[in-house]
Backbone bond lengths (Angstrom), bond angles and torsions (degrees), N, CA, C in turn:
res aa  C-N    CA-C-N  psi(-1)  N-CA   C-N-CA  omega(-1)  CA-C   N-CA-C  phi
1 M - - - 1.452 - - 1.535 111.10 -
2 N 1.331 115.75 -45.80 1.459 120.26 -179.38 1.534 110.86 -65.48
3 Q 1.341 116.58 -37.80 1.456 120.51 179.04 1.529 110.76 -67.14
4 Q 1.317 116.94 -38.67 1.465 120.82 178.07 1.527 110.25 -65.22
5 R 1.313 117.78 -39.72 1.463 121.61 177.78 1.524 110.76 -64.09
6 Q 1.341 116.84 -39.02 1.457 120.50 178.92 1.528 110.43 -66.10
7 I 1.339 117.97 -39.00 1.463 121.85 177.27 1.516 110.25 -62.45
8 I 1.322 116.88 -43.88 1.468 120.90 178.92 1.523 110.41 -63.71
9 N 1.330 117.27 -41.55 1.466 120.35 178.75 1.524 111.38 -62.80
10 T 1.332 117.56 -39.94 1.464 121.12 179.21 1.531 110.09 -66.27
11 D 1.330 117.62 -43.83 1.461 120.94 177.67 1.525 110.81 -61.49
12 W 1.323 116.08 -41.39 1.467 120.19 179.20 1.529 109.60 -61.72
13 L 1.332 116.77 -43.18 1.468 120.34 -179.50 1.528 111.72 -65.17
14 L 1.325 117.30 -37.36 1.468 120.17 178.19 1.530 110.68 -64.68
15 I 1.316 116.42 -45.03 1.468 119.87 178.87 1.527 110.39 -68.29
16 F 1.321 116.42 -36.86 1.465 119.92 175.88 1.528 110.39 -61.76
17 G 1.342 117.28 -40.10 1.462 120.70 177.12 1.519 111.42 -60.60
18 C 1.333 116.13 -39.47 1.470 120.34 176.46 1.521 110.46 -63.91
19 W 1.330 115.42 -45.76 1.471 119.58 179.61 1.529 110.31 -61.27
20 L 1.320 116.83 -42.75 1.468 120.55 -179.72 1.526 110.72 -62.58
21 M 1.325 117.11 -42.18 1.464 120.83 178.72 1.527 110.69 -64.30
22 A 1.334 117.18 -43.13 1.465 120.46 178.65 1.527 111.07 -64.55
23 T 1.317 116.95 -39.16 1.469 121.06 -179.97 1.521 111.33 -67.56
24 I 1.324 116.78 -45.06 1.467 120.36 178.76 1.525 109.95 -63.31
25 S 1.327 117.12 -41.04 1.470 120.92 179.39 1.521 111.14 -64.61
26 T 1.309 116.44 -42.32 1.465 120.81 179.19 1.523 110.71 -64.35
27 L 1.324 116.47 -48.48 1.472 119.68 179.30 1.529 111.22 -64.23
28 G 1.334 116.19 -36.94 1.470 119.85 177.70 1.513 112.08 -63.81
29 S 1.331 116.50 -43.40 1.472 118.38 -179.44 1.527 110.71 -67.94
30 L 1.322 117.03 -35.92 1.469 119.55 175.78 1.522 111.31 -67.61
31 F 1.334 116.99 -35.98 1.458 120.92 176.95 1.529 110.37 -63.63
32 F 1.342 116.08 -44.19 1.468 119.59 179.98 1.526 111.28 -59.94
33 S 1.329 116.53 -42.99 1.466 118.73 -174.77 1.523 113.03 -84.27
34 E 1.324 117.92 -38.63 1.464 119.77 -173.65 1.525 114.08 -91.02
35 V 1.316 117.54 -32.87 1.462 120.42 -177.52 1.533 111.04 -98.25
36 M 1.339 116.10 -46.24 1.460 119.83 -178.31 1.529 112.22 -86.95
37 D 1.320 117.57 -3.16 1.469 123.86 179.10 1.529 113.07 56.93
38 L 1.330 117.34 35.42 1.462 120.80 173.89 1.523 107.36 -89.05
39 V 1.307 115.70 117.88 1.464 120.46 -179.26 1.528 108.28 -76.77
40 P 1.333 117.98 125.48 1.464 119.44 -179.74 1.528 111.90 -72.86
41 C 1.325 115.02 143.71 1.461 120.00 176.33 1.532 108.77 -81.17
42 V 1.313 116.42 178.27 1.464 121.66 -178.43 1.529 110.93 -60.14
43 L 1.329 116.98 -45.68 1.464 119.22 -179.20 1.518 112.39 -67.44
44 C 1.317 117.39 -32.17 1.469 120.48 174.97 1.525 110.42 -62.89
45 W 1.328 116.25 -39.30 1.462 119.53 177.98 1.522 111.13 -63.15
46 Y 1.329 117.33 -42.90 1.465 120.01 178.63 1.524 111.30 -63.21
47 Q 1.320 116.69 -39.64 1.462 119.72 177.42 1.523 110.77 -63.86
48 R 1.313 116.91 -38.57 1.463 121.08 177.16 1.526 111.53 -66.10
49 I 1.333 116.26 -38.68 1.468 120.73 -179.71 1.526 110.36 -57.43
50 F 1.328 116.89 -35.09 1.456 119.70 -179.49 1.526 113.13 -92.22
51 M 1.324 118.60 -17.22 1.467 121.21 179.24 1.530 112.03 -85.37
52 F 1.322 117.00 -44.91 1.465 120.40 -173.32 1.530 113.58 -57.80
53 P 1.336 120.35 -44.62 1.468 118.70 -179.11 1.528 113.57 -67.16
54 L 1.336 116.93 -22.78 1.463 119.43 179.48 1.523 111.71 -62.72
55 V 1.321 117.17 -30.87 1.462 120.62 178.35 1.527 109.55 -59.63
56 I 1.308 117.23 -46.05 1.464 121.50 -177.73 1.532 111.20 -75.12
57 I 1.319 116.57 -45.37 1.474 120.49 -178.11 1.527 110.67 -59.68
58 L 1.322 116.67 -47.09 1.466 119.92 -178.59 1.523 111.72 -69.00
59 L 1.324 117.87 -35.50 1.460 120.60 177.88 1.529 111.05 -65.13
60 V 1.324 116.89 -42.71 1.467 120.76 178.05 1.529 110.14 -63.78
61 G 1.328 117.20 -34.58 1.454 121.00 179.07 1.520 114.32 -73.14
62 L 1.318 117.04 -12.77 1.468 120.63 -179.89 1.523 113.54 -86.61
63 F 1.321 118.21 -29.83 1.469 121.50 -172.63 1.505 111.59 -126.55
64 P 1.300 120.77 99.05 1.463 128.13 -9.59 1.520 109.66 -75.43
65 L 1.313 115.61 165.61 1.459 120.56 -177.75 1.524 110.55 -58.33
66 D 1.325 115.38 120.88 1.456 122.00 177.28 1.526 106.87 -123.25
67 K 1.324 115.66 104.80 1.459 119.68 -177.17 1.523 111.65 -66.88
68 N 1.313 118.14 -16.38 1.466 121.13 176.95 1.522 112.33 -70.66
69 V 1.307 117.49 -8.71 1.461 120.36 179.01 1.533 110.12 -61.18
70 V 1.317 116.65 -26.73 1.467 120.39 177.79 1.529 109.53 -61.99
71 R 1.318 116.08 -38.26 1.476 121.14 -179.68 1.531 111.08 -61.10
72 Y 1.317 117.67 -31.99 1.465 121.39 -178.10 1.524 112.21 -90.94
73 A 1.320 116.57 -37.37 1.463 120.57 -174.41 1.526 113.16 -79.86
74 L 1.324 117.15 -36.09 1.461 120.39 -174.51 1.532 113.46 -61.34
75 P 1.333 120.36 -47.45 1.474 118.53 178.61 1.528 113.22 -62.11
76 I 1.318 116.99 -36.79 1.466 120.50 179.28 1.528 109.77 -65.15
77 A 1.331 116.56 -43.57 1.462 120.78 -179.80 1.535 111.14 -66.33
78 V 1.322 117.50 -38.23 1.470 120.67 179.98 1.528 110.41 -66.05
79 I 1.324 117.73 -41.97 1.469 120.13 177.96 1.531 110.24 -64.36
80 G 1.325 116.91 -41.81 1.459 120.26 175.81 1.516 111.73 -61.07
81 L 1.345 116.79 -38.60 1.460 120.89 177.76 1.523 111.13 -63.60
82 L 1.324 117.65 -38.63 1.462 120.42 179.34 1.528 111.24 -61.81
83 F 1.333 117.13 -43.21 1.464 120.10 175.80 1.523 110.82 -63.43
84 T 1.325 116.73 -38.33 1.462 120.93 -179.16 1.523 111.44 -67.26
85 V 1.322 117.13 -42.52 1.464 120.56 178.58 1.531 109.85 -62.07
86 Y 1.329 116.28 -44.39 1.467 119.97 177.32 1.530 110.43 -59.57
87 H 1.342 116.17 -42.80 1.465 120.47 179.80 1.527 110.98 -63.19
88 C 1.327 117.13 -42.53 1.467 120.43 179.40 1.528 111.13 -64.89
89 L 1.324 116.80 -42.79 1.464 120.19 178.03 1.524 111.08 -62.46
90 L 1.307 116.28 -38.25 1.458 121.80 177.72 1.528 110.41 -67.92
91 F 1.323 116.08 -44.83 1.463 121.52 -178.10 1.529 111.53 -61.62
92 F 1.326 116.81 -41.44 1.460 120.45 -177.17 1.528 113.32 -88.23
93 G 1.339 117.27 6.66 1.450 121.50 171.72 1.516 116.18 84.99
94 F 1.317 118.28 13.59 1.467 120.43 178.10 1.527 112.21 -79.46
95 I 1.324 116.36 -18.45 1.462 121.64 178.06 1.529 107.03 -112.37
96 P 1.331 118.08 130.67 1.468 120.58 -177.55 1.532 112.71 -63.46
97 E 1.308 114.57 155.30 1.466 121.18 -176.54 1.521 112.86 -60.93
98 N 1.337 117.95 -30.20 1.462 119.00 -177.88 1.532 112.34 -71.28
99 L 1.336 118.19 -9.51 1.469 121.85 175.90 1.531 112.25 -101.64
100 Q 1.321 116.89 10.67 1.467 120.50 179.34 1.524 110.09 -77.27
101 P 1.335 117.28 129.51 1.455 119.65 177.06 1.524 112.31 -77.46
102 C 1.321 116.59 -11.55 1.462 121.25 -176.17 1.525 110.04 -91.54
103 S 1.322 116.94 64.76 1.464 119.82 -178.61 1.521 112.02 -81.21
104 Q 1.326 117.21 -25.66 1.463 121.27 177.52 1.521 108.66 -120.84
105 G 1.305 115.99 150.09 1.457 119.89 179.21 1.515 111.50 79.86
106 V 1.317 115.99 -144.04 1.459 122.19 -176.32 1.527 109.88 -74.92
107 S 1.316 116.14 136.89 1.462 121.45 178.26 1.524 110.08 -73.41
108 C 1.321 116.17 144.37 1.463 121.67 177.93 1.524 112.22 -73.14
109 A 1.313 117.47 -14.45 1.464 122.08 -178.46 1.519 111.06 -120.56
110 D 1.313 117.36 25.53 1.462 123.24 -175.99 1.531 111.24 -74.82
111 D 1.328 115.79 155.15 1.458 120.92 176.88 1.522 112.49 -66.73
112 S 1.337 117.91 -17.47 1.465 119.93 177.83 1.527 110.90 -71.03
113 M 1.339 117.15 -9.35 1.465 122.16 178.45 1.525 112.26 -85.36
114 V 1.334 116.92 11.45 1.463 121.34 -177.83 1.521 109.04 -115.84
115 L 1.331 116.28 128.81 1.462 121.98 177.72 1.526 109.77 -98.59
116 F 1.289 116.46 141.32 1.462 123.12 176.33 1.523 112.82 57.11
117 G 1.322 117.26 19.10 1.446 121.57 177.54 1.519 116.11 79.93
118 F 1.335 118.36 -2.89 1.465 118.91 -177.82 1.528 114.63 -145.76
119 L 1.327 119.81 -8.74 1.471 122.03 -173.67 1.532 110.80 -112.75
120 P 1.329 117.52 101.44 1.467 120.38 179.59 1.531 111.35 -67.59
121 I 1.317 116.62 132.91 1.459 121.95 179.48 1.532 111.56 -59.42
122 P 1.342 120.08 -38.54 1.471 118.39 177.61 1.537 113.35 -58.66
123 L 1.330 117.87 -30.04 1.469 119.94 177.28 1.525 111.43 -68.94
124 L 1.327 117.47 -32.75 1.467 120.36 176.00 1.527 110.15 -63.60
125 S 1.313 115.44 -43.38 1.458 120.16 178.19 1.524 110.49 -64.50
126 L 1.324 116.54 -41.63 1.465 120.99 179.08 1.531 110.56 -60.33
127 A 1.310 116.93 -46.75 1.471 120.99 179.23 1.520 111.06 -61.36
128 S 1.316 116.65 -42.10 1.456 121.03 -179.11 1.528 111.54 -62.59
129 Y 1.317 116.41 -48.71 1.465 119.73 179.77 1.528 111.38 -64.41
130 I 1.322 117.97 -39.60 1.465 120.58 -179.96 1.523 110.76 -64.07
131 V 1.318 117.42 -43.66 1.463 120.59 178.72 1.529 110.49 -62.60
132 M 1.332 117.16 -46.26 1.463 119.73 -179.62 1.522 112.08 -62.88
133 I 1.324 116.98 -45.17 1.466 120.14 -179.41 1.525 110.30 -63.91
134 T 1.318 117.11 -40.12 1.464 120.44 177.96 1.520 111.13 -61.12
135 L 1.327 117.32 -47.13 1.469 120.72 179.05 1.526 111.53 -64.43
136 L 1.317 117.44 -38.95 1.463 120.44 178.46 1.530 111.12 -66.49
137 L 1.327 117.52 -39.31 1.465 120.28 178.02 1.527 111.58 -67.75
138 I 1.317 116.90 -37.82 1.466 119.96 175.78 1.528 109.53 -62.12
139 T 1.319 116.62 -44.28 1.466 120.44 179.27 1.528 110.50 -63.11
140 R 1.323 117.07 -43.68 1.468 120.39 179.61 1.529 111.20 -62.65
141 N 1.326 117.33 -41.53 1.460 120.67 179.12 1.521 111.82 -66.68
142 R 1.314 117.00 -35.51 1.469 120.82 177.01 1.524 110.80 -67.20
143 M 1.313 116.90 -34.37 1.464 120.80 -179.69 1.520 110.92 -70.37
144 Q 1.318 117.82 -32.24 1.459 121.30 -176.88 1.508 113.01 -76.35
145 K 1.315 118.19 -13.52 1.470 121.87 -179.41 1.515 110.92 -79.77
């Protein structure tokens, strides 16, 4: 009984870590656009589309603990990661300019996408999605045992 409770507590903490990462990412992106007046590019919007619902989905899965939340959150996070990887490749010049979806408005590879002169915003999104997907996969693997 005690071991089962410890397993549930660990799963809850893993999902909570995912929720915390999604919440920090959501608040960070809102801070960039609303407080720092950084206009998001097209790819940033797509990344937000897949990040914002994770805050609610993961929170609902925490109270009470529903391990099936991984089934709903993981595909959303993976799709968001795909947009983020494309954005990072575009930002660092691995994808030619003629394949940029940001033809109007803010460029997806603009210098305004860099914080403190050295930290590209797409890398923050990449780190966030990687951490969440890793925690979700750990939780899924623990459930299958």
